[in-house]
PyMOL Python script that loads the backbone (N, CA, C, O; Angstrom):
from pymol import cmd

cmd.read_pdbstr("""\
ATOM      1  N   MET A   1      -6.974   8.528 -21.532  1.00  0.00           N
ATOM      2  CA  MET A   1      -7.761   8.612 -20.248  1.00  0.00           C
ATOM      3  C   MET A   1      -8.454  10.027 -20.160  1.00  0.00           C
ATOM      4  O   MET A   1      -7.990  10.982 -20.782  1.00  0.00           O
ATOM      5  N   GLY A   2      -9.472  10.122 -19.444  1.00  0.00           N
ATOM      6  CA  GLY A   2     -10.021  11.484 -19.433  1.00  0.00           C
ATOM      7  C   GLY A   2      -9.534  12.043 -17.978  1.00  0.00           C
ATOM      8  O   GLY A   2      -8.888  11.348 -17.195  1.00  0.00           O
ATOM      9  N   LEU A   3      -9.858  13.151 -17.766  1.00  0.00           N
ATOM     10  CA  LEU A   3      -9.406  13.968 -16.509  1.00  0.00           C
ATOM     11  C   LEU A   3      -9.679  13.166 -15.338  1.00  0.00           C
ATOM     12  O   LEU A   3      -8.780  12.831 -14.566  1.00  0.00           O
ATOM     13  N   ILE A   4     -10.968  12.829 -15.172  1.00  0.00           N
ATOM     14  CA  ILE A   4     -11.526  12.102 -13.996  1.00  0.00           C
ATOM     15  C   ILE A   4     -10.795  10.807 -13.831  1.00  0.00           C
ATOM     16  O   ILE A   4     -10.635  10.378 -12.688  1.00  0.00           O
ATOM     17  N   ASP A   5     -10.328  10.129 -14.879  1.00  0.00           N
ATOM     18  CA  ASP A   5      -9.697   8.761 -14.840  1.00  0.00           C
ATOM     19  C   ASP A   5      -8.265   9.202 -14.228  1.00  0.00           C
ATOM     20  O   ASP A   5      -7.834   8.639 -13.222  1.00  0.00           O
ATOM     21  N   ASP A   6      -7.584  10.178 -14.844  1.00  0.00           N
ATOM     22  CA  ASP A   6      -6.240  10.431 -14.459  1.00  0.00           C
ATOM     23  C   ASP A   6      -6.210  10.972 -12.955  1.00  0.00           C
ATOM     24  O   ASP A   6      -5.247  10.708 -12.234  1.00  0.00           O
ATOM     25  N   LEU A   7      -7.179  11.659 -12.546  1.00  0.00           N
ATOM     26  CA  LEU A   7      -7.135  12.095 -11.162  1.00  0.00           C
ATOM     27  C   LEU A   7      -7.334  10.897 -10.338  1.00  0.00           C
ATOM     28  O   LEU A   7      -6.525  10.667  -9.439  1.00  0.00           O
ATOM     29  N   ALA A   8      -8.324  10.111 -10.548  1.00  0.00           N
ATOM     30  CA  ALA A   8      -8.622   8.925  -9.751  1.00  0.00           C
ATOM     31  C   ALA A   8      -7.454   8.046  -9.608  1.00  0.00           C
ATOM     32  O   ALA A   8      -7.149   7.570  -8.515  1.00  0.00           O
ATOM     33  N   GLU A   9      -6.726   7.797 -10.795  1.00  0.00           N
ATOM     34  CA  GLU A   9      -5.720   6.913 -10.858  1.00  0.00           C
ATOM     35  C   GLU A   9      -4.429   7.497  -9.996  1.00  0.00           C
ATOM     36  O   GLU A   9      -3.808   6.751  -9.238  1.00  0.00           O
ATOM     37  N   ASN A  10      -4.142   8.630 -10.140  1.00  0.00           N
ATOM     38  CA  ASN A  10      -3.076   9.258  -9.382  1.00  0.00           C
ATOM     39  C   ASN A  10      -3.383   9.244  -7.868  1.00  0.00           C
ATOM     40  O   ASN A  10      -2.488   8.928  -7.083  1.00  0.00           O
ATOM     41  N   LEU A  11      -4.608   9.573  -7.434  1.00  0.00           N
ATOM     42  CA  LEU A  11      -4.988   9.544  -6.074  1.00  0.00           C
ATOM     43  C   LEU A  11      -4.910   8.111  -5.481  1.00  0.00           C
ATOM     44  O   LEU A  11      -4.438   7.903  -4.364  1.00  0.00           O
ATOM     45  N   ALA A  12      -5.421   7.087  -6.326  1.00  0.00           N
ATOM     46  CA  ALA A  12      -5.391   5.664  -5.905  1.00  0.00           C
ATOM     47  C   ALA A  12      -4.142   5.207  -5.667  1.00  0.00           C
ATOM     48  O   ALA A  12      -3.886   4.461  -4.722  1.00  0.00           O
ATOM     49  N   HIS A  13      -3.186   5.668  -6.601  1.00  0.00           N
ATOM     50  CA  HIS A  13      -1.733   5.227  -6.295  1.00  0.00           C
ATOM     51  C   HIS A  13      -1.239   5.723  -5.091  1.00  0.00           C
ATOM     52  O   HIS A  13      -0.595   4.995  -4.335  1.00  0.00           O
ATOM     53  N   ASP A  14      -1.502   7.012  -4.812  1.00  0.00           N
ATOM     54  CA  ASP A  14      -0.873   7.599  -3.442  1.00  0.00           C
ATOM     55  C   ASP A  14      -1.522   6.897  -2.428  1.00  0.00           C
ATOM     56  O   ASP A  14      -0.828   6.302  -1.604  1.00  0.00           O
ATOM     57  N   VAL A  15      -2.759   6.865  -2.347  1.00  0.00           N
ATOM     58  CA  VAL A  15      -3.560   6.228  -1.278  1.00  0.00           C
ATOM     59  C   VAL A  15      -3.109   4.827  -1.014  1.00  0.00           C
ATOM     60  O   VAL A  15      -2.838   4.539   0.152  1.00  0.00           O
ATOM     61  N   ILE A  16      -2.992   3.895  -1.972  1.00  0.00           N
ATOM     62  CA  ILE A  16      -2.619   2.690  -1.756  1.00  0.00           C
ATOM     63  C   ILE A  16      -1.233   2.558  -1.171  1.00  0.00           C
ATOM     64  O   ILE A  16      -0.964   1.746  -0.286  1.00  0.00           O
ATOM     65  N   GLU A  17      -0.388   3.377  -1.695  1.00  0.00           N
ATOM     66  CA  GLU A  17       0.999   3.456  -1.073  1.00  0.00           C
ATOM     67  C   GLU A  17       0.976   3.812   0.493  1.00  0.00           C
ATOM     68  O   GLU A  17       1.618   3.167   1.323  1.00  0.00           O
ATOM     69  N   ALA A  18       0.133   4.951   0.812  1.00  0.00           N
ATOM     70  CA  ALA A  18       0.082   5.376   2.170  1.00  0.00           C
ATOM     71  C   ALA A  18      -0.671   4.089   2.940  1.00  0.00           C
ATOM     72  O   ALA A  18      -0.234   3.767   4.045  1.00  0.00           O
ATOM     73  N   GLN A  19      -1.574   3.498   2.478  1.00  0.00           N
ATOM     74  CA  GLN A  19      -2.267   2.342   3.127  1.00  0.00           C
ATOM     75  C   GLN A  19      -1.296   1.241   3.476  1.00  0.00           C
ATOM     76  O   GLN A  19      -1.341   0.668   4.565  1.00  0.00           O
ATOM     77  N   ARG A  20      -0.437   0.962   2.554  1.00  0.00           N
ATOM     78  CA  ARG A  20       0.504   0.031   2.835  1.00  0.00           C
ATOM     79  C   ARG A  20       1.506   0.505   3.912  1.00  0.00           C
ATOM     80  O   ARG A  20       1.851  -0.286   4.790  1.00  0.00           O
ATOM     81  N   GLU A  21       1.986   1.769   3.875  1.00  0.00           N
ATOM     82  CA  GLU A  21       2.903   2.432   4.813  1.00  0.00           C
ATOM     83  C   GLU A  21       2.155   2.339   6.284  1.00  0.00           C
ATOM     84  O   GLU A  21       2.762   1.926   7.273  1.00  0.00           O
ATOM     85  N   LEU A  22       0.893   2.728   6.324  1.00  0.00           N
ATOM     86  CA  LEU A  22       0.182   2.812   7.501  1.00  0.00           C
ATOM     87  C   LEU A  22      -0.254   1.545   8.137  1.00  0.00           C
ATOM     88  O   LEU A  22      -0.485   1.436   9.341  1.00  0.00           O
ATOM     89  N   GLY A  23      -0.371   0.444   7.127  1.00  0.00           N
ATOM     90  CA  GLY A  23      -0.849  -0.877   7.609  1.00  0.00           C
ATOM     91  C   GLY A  23      -2.352  -0.798   7.871  1.00  0.00           C
ATOM     92  O   GLY A  23      -2.824  -1.485   8.777  1.00  0.00           O
ATOM     93  N   GLU A  24      -3.062  -0.073   7.201  1.00  0.00           N
ATOM     94  CA  GLU A  24      -4.673   0.116   7.417  1.00  0.00           C
ATOM     95  C   GLU A  24      -5.305  -0.211   5.987  1.00  0.00           C
ATOM     96  O   GLU A  24      -5.394   0.520   5.001  1.00  0.00           O
ATOM     97  N   ASP A  25      -5.661  -1.354   6.149  1.00  0.00           N
ATOM     98  CA  ASP A  25      -6.233  -1.946   4.705  1.00  0.00           C
ATOM     99  C   ASP A  25      -7.406  -1.453   4.157  1.00  0.00           C
ATOM    100  O   ASP A  25      -7.765  -1.816   3.036  1.00  0.00           O
ATOM    101  N   ARG A  26      -8.198  -0.474   4.985  1.00  0.00           N
ATOM    102  CA  ARG A  26      -9.390  -0.035   4.456  1.00  0.00           C
ATOM    103  C   ARG A  26      -9.244   1.611   4.438  1.00  0.00           C
ATOM    104  O   ARG A  26     -10.245   2.329   4.436  1.00  0.00           O
ATOM    105  N   PHE A  27      -8.000   2.101   4.425  1.00  0.00           N
ATOM    106  CA  PHE A  27      -7.903   3.559   4.387  1.00  0.00           C
ATOM    107  C   PHE A  27      -8.396   4.245   3.047  1.00  0.00           C
ATOM    108  O   PHE A  27      -8.703   5.435   2.997  1.00  0.00           O
ATOM    109  N   TYR A  28      -8.439   3.434   2.031  1.00  0.00           N
ATOM    110  CA  TYR A  28      -8.926   3.987   0.738  1.00  0.00           C
ATOM    111  C   TYR A  28     -10.495   4.177   0.813  1.00  0.00           C
ATOM    112  O   TYR A  28     -11.047   4.911  -0.007  1.00  0.00           O
ATOM    113  N   ILE A  29     -11.216   3.518   1.793  1.00  0.00           N
ATOM    114  CA  ILE A  29     -12.672   3.631   1.968  1.00  0.00           C
ATOM    115  C   ILE A  29     -12.923   4.987   2.645  1.00  0.00           C
ATOM    116  O   ILE A  29     -13.871   5.682   2.279  1.00  0.00           O
ATOM    117  N   ASP A  30     -12.157   5.346   3.548  1.00  0.00           N
ATOM    118  CA  ASP A  30     -12.241   6.646   4.231  1.00  0.00           C
ATOM    119  C   ASP A  30     -12.082   7.821   3.216  1.00  0.00           C
ATOM    120  O   ASP A  30     -12.916   8.723   3.138  1.00  0.00           O
ATOM    121  N   ILE A  31     -10.930   7.752   2.423  1.00  0.00           N
ATOM    122  CA  ILE A  31     -10.661   8.671   1.350  1.00  0.00           C
ATOM    123  C   ILE A  31     -11.823   8.797   0.430  1.00  0.00           C
ATOM    124  O   ILE A  31     -12.284   9.911   0.183  1.00  0.00           O
ATOM    125  N   GLY A  32     -12.346   7.657  -0.117  1.00  0.00           N
ATOM    126  CA  GLY A  32     -13.507   7.518  -1.114  1.00  0.00           C
ATOM    127  C   GLY A  32     -14.619   8.173  -0.535  1.00  0.00           C
ATOM    128  O   GLY A  32     -15.248   8.996  -1.200  1.00  0.00           O
ATOM    129  N   ASP A  33     -14.987   7.851   0.833  1.00  0.00           N
ATOM    130  CA  ASP A  33     -16.274   8.511   1.349  1.00  0.00           C
ATOM    131  C   ASP A  33     -16.116  10.037   1.298  1.00  0.00           C
ATOM    132  O   ASP A  33     -17.053  10.748   0.934  1.00  0.00           O
ATOM    133  N   HIS A  34     -14.923  10.536   1.664  1.00  0.00           N
ATOM    134  CA  HIS A  34     -14.660  12.071   1.735  1.00  0.00           C
ATOM    135  C   HIS A  34     -14.706  12.598   0.282  1.00  0.00           C
ATOM    136  O   HIS A  34     -15.188  13.714   0.086  1.00  0.00           O
ATOM    137  N   ILE A  35     -14.248  11.884  -0.717  1.00  0.00           N
ATOM    138  CA  ILE A  35     -14.439  12.396  -2.089  1.00  0.00           C
ATOM    139  C   ILE A  35     -15.861  12.506  -2.492  1.00  0.00           C
ATOM    140  O   ILE A  35     -16.347  13.441  -3.128  1.00  0.00           O
ATOM    141  N   GLY A  36     -16.498  11.416  -2.040  1.00  0.00           N
ATOM    142  CA  GLY A  36     -17.952  11.365  -2.556  1.00  0.00           C
ATOM    143  C   GLY A  36     -18.847  12.516  -2.081  1.00  0.00           C
ATOM    144  O   GLY A  36     -19.935  12.705  -2.626  1.00  0.00           O
ATOM    145  N   THR A  37     -18.397  13.312  -1.043  1.00  0.00           N
ATOM    146  CA  THR A  37     -19.253  14.406  -0.559  1.00  0.00           C
ATOM    147  C   THR A  37     -18.925  15.577  -1.494  1.00  0.00           C
ATOM    148  O   THR A  37     -19.578  16.613  -1.367  1.00  0.00           O
ATOM    149  N   SER A  38     -18.073  15.501  -2.319  1.00  0.00           N
ATOM    150  CA  SER A  38     -17.765  16.709  -3.413  1.00  0.00           C
ATOM    151  C   SER A  38     -18.194  16.078  -4.776  1.00  0.00           C
ATOM    152  O   SER A  38     -18.903  16.706  -5.562  1.00  0.00           O
ATOM    153  N   SER A  39     -17.836  15.081  -4.978  1.00  0.00           N
ATOM    154  CA  SER A  39     -17.951  14.467  -6.501  1.00  0.00           C
ATOM    155  C   SER A  39     -18.210  12.965  -6.620  1.00  0.00           C
ATOM    156  O   SER A  39     -17.278  12.171  -6.747  1.00  0.00           O
ATOM    157  N   PRO A  40     -19.452  12.599  -6.577  1.00  0.00           N
ATOM    158  CA  PRO A  40     -19.778  11.238  -6.707  1.00  0.00           C
ATOM    159  C   PRO A  40     -18.975  10.474  -7.952  1.00  0.00           C
ATOM    160  O   PRO A  40     -18.458   9.360  -7.876  1.00  0.00           O
ATOM    161  N   SER A  41     -18.994  11.176  -8.886  1.00  0.00           N
ATOM    162  CA  SER A  41     -18.346  10.638 -10.140  1.00  0.00           C
ATOM    163  C   SER A  41     -16.883  10.448  -9.772  1.00  0.00           C
ATOM    164  O   SER A  41     -16.439   9.340 -10.072  1.00  0.00           O
ATOM    165  N   LEU A  42     -16.088  11.243  -9.221  1.00  0.00           N
ATOM    166  CA  LEU A  42     -14.739  10.974  -8.878  1.00  0.00           C
ATOM    167  C   LEU A  42     -14.608  10.057  -7.902  1.00  0.00           C
ATOM    168  O   LEU A  42     -13.686   9.243  -7.949  1.00  0.00           O
ATOM    169  N   GLN A  43     -15.516  10.066  -6.884  1.00  0.00           N
ATOM    170  CA  GLN A  43     -15.504   8.823  -5.880  1.00  0.00           C
ATOM    171  C   GLN A  43     -15.528   7.500  -6.660  1.00  0.00           C
ATOM    172  O   GLN A  43     -14.714   6.621  -6.377  1.00  0.00           O
ATOM    173  N   GLU A  44     -16.440   7.329  -7.637  1.00  0.00           N
ATOM    174  CA  GLU A  44     -16.566   6.108  -8.112  1.00  0.00           C
ATOM    175  C   GLU A  44     -15.334   5.564  -8.958  1.00  0.00           C
ATOM    176  O   GLU A  44     -14.908   4.410  -8.912  1.00  0.00           O
ATOM    177  N   ALA A  45     -14.847   6.582  -9.723  1.00  0.00           N
ATOM    178  CA  ALA A  45     -13.603   6.312 -10.413  1.00  0.00           C
ATOM    179  C   ALA A  45     -12.271   5.991  -9.509  1.00  0.00           C
ATOM    180  O   ALA A  45     -11.365   5.242  -9.875  1.00  0.00           O
ATOM    181  N   PHE A  46     -12.311   6.582  -8.463  1.00  0.00           N
ATOM    182  CA  PHE A  46     -11.221   6.373  -7.486  1.00  0.00           C
ATOM    183  C   PHE A  46     -11.491   4.967  -6.786  1.00  0.00           C
ATOM    184  O   PHE A  46     -10.600   4.123  -6.681  1.00  0.00           O
ATOM    185  N   MET A  47     -12.684   4.795  -6.355  1.00  0.00           N
ATOM    186  CA  MET A  47     -12.895   3.398  -5.699  1.00  0.00           C
ATOM    187  C   MET A  47     -12.692   2.218  -6.826  1.00  0.00           C
ATOM    188  O   MET A  47     -12.209   1.143  -6.473  1.00  0.00           O
ATOM    189  N   THR A  48     -13.027   2.420  -8.025  1.00  0.00           N
ATOM    190  CA  THR A  48     -12.706   1.387  -8.940  1.00  0.00           C
ATOM    191  C   THR A  48     -11.165   1.301  -9.098  1.00  0.00           C
ATOM    192  O   THR A  48     -10.636   0.191  -9.053  1.00  0.00           O
ATOM    193  N   ALA A  49     -10.422   2.420  -9.281  1.00  0.00           N
ATOM    194  CA  ALA A  49      -8.965   2.420  -9.436  1.00  0.00           C
ATOM    195  C   ALA A  49      -8.460   1.578  -8.199  1.00  0.00           C
ATOM    196  O   ALA A  49      -7.741   0.600  -8.404  1.00  0.00           O
ATOM    197  N   CYS A  50      -8.809   1.927  -6.974  1.00  0.00           N
ATOM    198  CA  CYS A  50      -8.428   1.275  -5.828  1.00  0.00           C
ATOM    199  C   CYS A  50      -8.668  -0.163  -5.894  1.00  0.00           C
ATOM    200  O   CYS A  50      -7.692  -0.910  -5.822  1.00  0.00           O
ATOM    201  N   ARG A  51      -9.832  -0.644  -6.021  1.00  0.00           N
ATOM    202  CA  ARG A  51     -10.122  -1.983  -6.211  1.00  0.00           C
ATOM    203  C   ARG A  51      -9.336  -2.764  -7.133  1.00  0.00           C
ATOM    204  O   ARG A  51      -8.877  -3.868  -6.841  1.00  0.00           O
ATOM    205  N   LEU A  52      -9.178  -2.180  -8.270  1.00  0.00           N
ATOM    206  CA  LEU A  52      -8.374  -2.826  -9.287  1.00  0.00           C
ATOM    207  C   LEU A  52      -6.880  -2.846  -8.828  1.00  0.00           C
ATOM    208  O   LEU A  52      -6.243  -3.895  -8.924  1.00  0.00           O
ATOM    209  N   ARG A  53      -6.376  -1.849  -8.391  1.00  0.00           N
ATOM    210  CA  ARG A  53      -4.820  -1.938  -7.742  1.00  0.00           C
ATOM    211  C   ARG A  53      -4.842  -3.007  -6.771  1.00  0.00           C
ATOM    212  O   ARG A  53      -4.098  -3.977  -6.920  1.00  0.00           O
ATOM    213  N   LEU A  54      -5.746  -2.900  -5.647  1.00  0.00           N
ATOM    214  CA  LEU A  54      -5.722  -3.941  -4.694  1.00  0.00           C
ATOM    215  C   LEU A  54      -5.869  -5.440  -5.205  1.00  0.00           C
ATOM    216  O   LEU A  54      -5.224  -6.364  -4.710  1.00  0.00           O
ATOM    217  N   ALA A  55      -6.710  -5.580  -6.163  1.00  0.00           N
ATOM    218  CA  ALA A  55      -6.872  -7.064  -6.719  1.00  0.00           C
ATOM    219  C   ALA A  55      -5.438  -7.411  -7.461  1.00  0.00           C
ATOM    220  O   ALA A  55      -4.927  -8.531  -7.477  1.00  0.00           O
ATOM    221  N   GLU A  56      -4.956  -6.359  -8.001  1.00  0.00           N
ATOM    222  CA  GLU A  56      -3.699  -6.814  -8.690  1.00  0.00           C
ATOM    223  C   GLU A  56      -2.724  -7.203  -7.778  1.00  0.00           C
ATOM    224  O   GLU A  56      -2.080  -8.240  -7.939  1.00  0.00           O
ATOM    225  N   LEU A  57      -2.532  -6.321  -6.662  1.00  0.00           N
ATOM    226  CA  LEU A  57      -1.584  -6.735  -5.596  1.00  0.00           C
ATOM    227  C   LEU A  57      -1.889  -8.089  -4.942  1.00  0.00           C
ATOM    228  O   LEU A  57      -0.919  -8.793  -4.663  1.00  0.00           O
ATOM    229  N   ARG A  58      -3.120  -8.537  -4.664  1.00  0.00           N
ATOM    230  CA  ARG A  58      -3.322  -9.927  -4.148  1.00  0.00           C
ATOM    231  C   ARG A  58      -3.070 -10.779  -5.291  1.00  0.00           C
ATOM    232  O   ARG A  58      -2.347 -11.739  -5.025  1.00  0.00           O
ATOM    233  N   GLY A  59      -3.485 -10.690  -6.546  1.00  0.00           N
ATOM    234  CA  GLY A  59      -3.106 -11.469  -7.417  1.00  0.00           C
ATOM    235  C   GLY A  59      -1.680 -11.844  -7.780  1.00  0.00           C
ATOM    236  O   GLY A  59      -1.276 -12.962  -8.099  1.00  0.00           O
ATOM    237  N   ARG A  60      -0.920 -10.605  -7.665  1.00  0.00           N
ATOM    238  CA  ARG A  60       0.534 -10.944  -7.803  1.00  0.00           C
ATOM    239  C   ARG A  60       1.135 -11.596  -6.803  1.00  0.00           C
ATOM    240  O   ARG A  60       2.042 -12.379  -7.088  1.00  0.00           O
ATOM    241  N   ALA A  61       0.751 -11.404  -5.461  1.00  0.00           N
ATOM    242  CA  ALA A  61       1.198 -11.979  -4.336  1.00  0.00           C
ATOM    243  C   ALA A  61       0.947 -13.489  -4.478  1.00  0.00           C
ATOM    244  O   ALA A  61       1.828 -14.306  -4.211  1.00  0.00           O
ATOM    245  N   TYR A  62      -0.188 -13.814  -4.876  1.00  0.00           N
ATOM    246  CA  TYR A  62      -0.531 -15.332  -4.954  1.00  0.00           C
ATOM    247  C   TYR A  62       0.171 -15.846  -6.206  1.00  0.00           C
ATOM    248  O   TYR A  62       0.495 -17.034  -6.224  1.00  0.00           O
ATOM    249  N   PHE A  63       0.415 -15.138  -7.162  1.00  0.00           N
ATOM    250  CA  PHE A  63       1.183 -15.635  -8.367  1.00  0.00           C
ATOM    251  C   PHE A  63       2.556 -15.880  -7.950  1.00  0.00           C
ATOM    252  O   PHE A  63       3.102 -16.924  -8.305  1.00  0.00           O
ATOM    253  N   GLU A  64       3.195 -14.992  -7.204  1.00  0.00           N
ATOM    254  CA  GLU A  64       4.716 -15.158  -6.840  1.00  0.00           C
ATOM    255  C   GLU A  64       4.746 -16.363  -5.822  1.00  0.00           C
ATOM    256  O   GLU A  64       5.669 -17.178  -5.855  1.00  0.00           O
ATOM    257  N   LYS A  65       3.738 -16.450  -4.942  1.00  0.00           N
ATOM    258  CA  LYS A  65       3.827 -17.622  -4.011  1.00  0.00           C
ATOM    259  C   LYS A  65       3.595 -18.989  -4.814  1.00  0.00           C
ATOM    260  O   LYS A  65       4.328 -19.957  -4.608  1.00  0.00           O
ATOM    261  N   ARG A  66       2.693 -19.021  -5.609  1.00  0.00           N
ATOM    262  CA  ARG A  66       2.564 -20.311  -6.432  1.00  0.00           C
ATOM    263  C   ARG A  66       3.645 -20.619  -7.395  1.00  0.00           C
ATOM    264  O   ARG A  66       4.027 -21.767  -7.618  1.00  0.00           O
ATOM    265  N   LEU A  67       4.143 -19.524  -7.980  1.00  0.00           N
ATOM    266  CA  LEU A  67       5.424 -19.793  -8.867  1.00  0.00           C
ATOM    267  C   LEU A  67       6.603 -20.314  -8.002  1.00  0.00           C
ATOM    268  O   LEU A  67       7.239 -21.315  -8.332  1.00  0.00           O
ATOM    269  N   GLY A  68       6.857 -19.630  -6.934  1.00  0.00           N
ATOM    270  CA  GLY A  68       7.805 -20.140  -5.994  1.00  0.00           C
ATOM    271  C   GLY A  68       7.607 -21.589  -5.668  1.00  0.00           C
ATOM    272  O   GLY A  68       8.535 -22.388  -5.799  1.00  0.00           O
ATOM    273  N   GLU A  69       6.424 -21.947  -5.249  1.00  0.00           N
ATOM    274  CA  GLU A  69       6.250 -23.227  -4.829  1.00  0.00           C
ATOM    275  C   GLU A  69       6.486 -24.373  -6.058  1.00  0.00           C
ATOM    276  O   GLU A  69       7.044 -25.461  -5.919  1.00  0.00           O
ATOM    277  N   ARG A  70       5.949 -23.862  -7.199  1.00  0.00           N
ATOM    278  CA  ARG A  70       6.214 -24.829  -8.421  1.00  0.00           C
ATOM    279  C   ARG A  70       7.710 -24.926  -8.670  1.00  0.00           C
ATOM    280  O   ARG A  70       8.203 -26.021  -8.942  1.00  0.00           O
ATOM    281  N   ARG A  71       8.464 -23.811  -8.587  1.00  0.00           N
ATOM    282  CA  ARG A  71       9.860 -23.808  -8.973  1.00  0.00           C
ATOM    283  C   ARG A  71      10.581 -24.846  -7.969  1.00  0.00           C
ATOM    284  O   ARG A  71      11.421 -25.672  -8.326  1.00  0.00           O
ATOM    285  N   LYS A  72      10.123 -24.669  -6.690  1.00  0.00           N
ATOM    286  CA  LYS A  72      10.739 -25.269  -5.790  1.00  0.00           C
ATOM    287  C   LYS A  72      10.441 -26.831  -5.808  1.00  0.00           C
ATOM    288  O   LYS A  72      11.296 -27.620  -5.406  1.00  0.00           O
ATOM    289  N   ALA A  73       9.375 -27.199  -6.220  1.00  0.00           N
ATOM    290  CA  ALA A  73       8.915 -28.621  -6.372  1.00  0.00           C
ATOM    291  C   ALA A  73       9.761 -28.984  -7.776  1.00  0.00           C
ATOM    292  O   ALA A  73      10.385 -30.045  -7.808  1.00  0.00           O
ATOM    293  N   LYS A  74       9.769 -28.210  -8.776  1.00  0.00           N
ATOM    294  CA  LYS A  74      10.428 -28.788 -10.063  1.00  0.00           C
ATOM    295  C   LYS A  74      11.937 -28.781  -9.637  1.00  0.00           C
ATOM    296  O   LYS A  74      12.598 -29.661 -10.189  1.00  0.00           O
ATOM    297  N   ALA A  75      12.573 -28.021  -8.825  1.00  0.00           N
ATOM    298  CA  ALA A  75      14.016 -28.203  -8.411  1.00  0.00           C
ATOM    299  C   ALA A  75      14.137 -29.412  -7.616  1.00  0.00           C
ATOM    300  O   ALA A  75      15.125 -30.122  -7.798  1.00  0.00           O
ATOM    301  N   LYS A  76      13.292 -29.727  -6.789  1.00  0.00           N
ATOM    302  CA  LYS A  76      13.402 -30.983  -5.866  1.00  0.00           C
ATOM    303  C   LYS A  76      13.360 -32.222  -6.742  1.00  0.00           C
ATOM    304  O   LYS A  76      14.149 -33.157  -6.606  1.00  0.00           O
ATOM    305  N   ALA A  77      12.302 -32.167  -7.733  1.00  0.00           N
ATOM    306  CA  ALA A  77      12.173 -33.369  -8.595  1.00  0.00           C
ATOM    307  C   ALA A  77      13.418 -33.558  -9.503  1.00  0.00           C
ATOM    308  O   ALA A  77      13.692 -34.691  -9.898  1.00  0.00           O
ATOM    309  N   ALA A  78      14.176 -32.501  -9.845  1.00  0.00           N
ATOM    310  CA  ALA A  78      15.233 -32.654 -10.730  1.00  0.00           C
ATOM    311  C   ALA A  78      16.514 -33.053  -9.955  1.00  0.00           C
ATOM    312  O   ALA A  78      17.487 -33.496 -10.566  1.00  0.00           O
ATOM    313  N   THR A  79      16.516 -32.902  -8.668  1.00  0.00           N
ATOM    314  CA  THR A  79      17.603 -33.159  -7.857  1.00  0.00           C
ATOM    315  C   THR A  79      17.877 -34.780  -7.641  1.00  0.00           C
ATOM    316  O   THR A  79      16.942 -35.496  -7.281  1.00  0.00           O
ATOM    317  N   PRO A  80      18.984 -35.240  -7.838  1.00  0.00           N
ATOM    318  CA  PRO A  80      19.006 -36.719  -7.640  1.00  0.00           C
ATOM    319  C   PRO A  80      18.980 -37.124  -6.151  1.00  0.00           C
ATOM    320  O   PRO A  80      19.543 -36.438  -5.298  1.00  0.00           O
ATOM    321  N   SER A  81      18.272 -38.323  -5.847  1.00  0.00           N
ATOM    322  CA  SER A  81      18.149 -38.537  -4.522  1.00  0.00           C
ATOM    323  C   SER A  81      19.567 -38.748  -3.713  1.00  0.00           C
ATOM    324  O   SER A  81      20.645 -39.062  -4.219  1.00  0.00           O
ATOM    325  N   ASP A  82      19.337 -38.540  -2.578  1.00  0.00           N
ATOM    326  CA  ASP A  82      20.699 -38.573  -1.690  1.00  0.00           C
ATOM    327  C   ASP A  82      20.871 -40.127  -1.337  1.00  0.00           C
ATOM    328  O   ASP A  82      21.915 -40.524  -0.819  1.00  0.00           O
ATOM    329  N   GLU A  83      19.876 -40.938  -1.616  1.00  0.00           N
ATOM    330  CA  GLU A  83      20.026 -42.412  -1.169  1.00  0.00           C
ATOM    331  C   GLU A  83      21.198 -42.982  -2.178  1.00  0.00           C
ATOM    332  O   GLU A  83      21.332 -42.705  -3.370  1.00  0.00           O
ATOM    333  N   THR A  84      21.944 -43.786  -1.433  1.00  0.00           N
ATOM    334  CA  THR A  84      22.983 -44.543  -2.396  1.00  0.00           C
ATOM    335  C   THR A  84      22.420 -45.928  -2.558  1.00  0.00           C
ATOM    336  O   THR A  84      21.627 -46.352  -1.717  1.00  0.00           O
ATOM    337  N   SER A  85      22.756 -46.609  -3.518  1.00  0.00           N
ATOM    338  CA  SER A  85      22.428 -47.825  -3.902  1.00  0.00           C
ATOM    339  C   SER A  85      23.544 -48.866  -3.301  1.00  0.00           C
ATOM    340  O   SER A  85      24.744 -48.674  -3.496  1.00  0.00           O
ATOM    341  N   THR A  86      23.094 -49.880  -2.623  1.00  0.00           N
ATOM    342  CA  THR A  86      23.988 -50.831  -2.142  1.00  0.00           C
ATOM    343  C   THR A  86      23.840 -52.222  -2.790  1.00  0.00           C
ATOM    344  O   THR A  86      24.577 -53.145  -2.445  1.00  0.00           O
TER     345      THR A  86
END
""", "prot")
cmd.dss("prot")
cmd.show_as("cartoon", "prot")
cmd.util.cbc("prot")
cmd.orient("prot")
């Protein structure tokens, strides 16, 4: 990675962590706008890094939810019925 990507990745990591801590889901946009006043190139790299990180978090949450549902359904299907034969 080049310097701009390294800087953008490091800042994106910190901003996303702060965003989660603060409960402000658009905090990164404010930071990106501020960066853009000094360096549009860094702003674009930062915004891309943030979008990728946020997409990964959403994808991971969905994956874990769906995996849990599938595991639960599989376990339920493997459990013998509580009904007794008469």
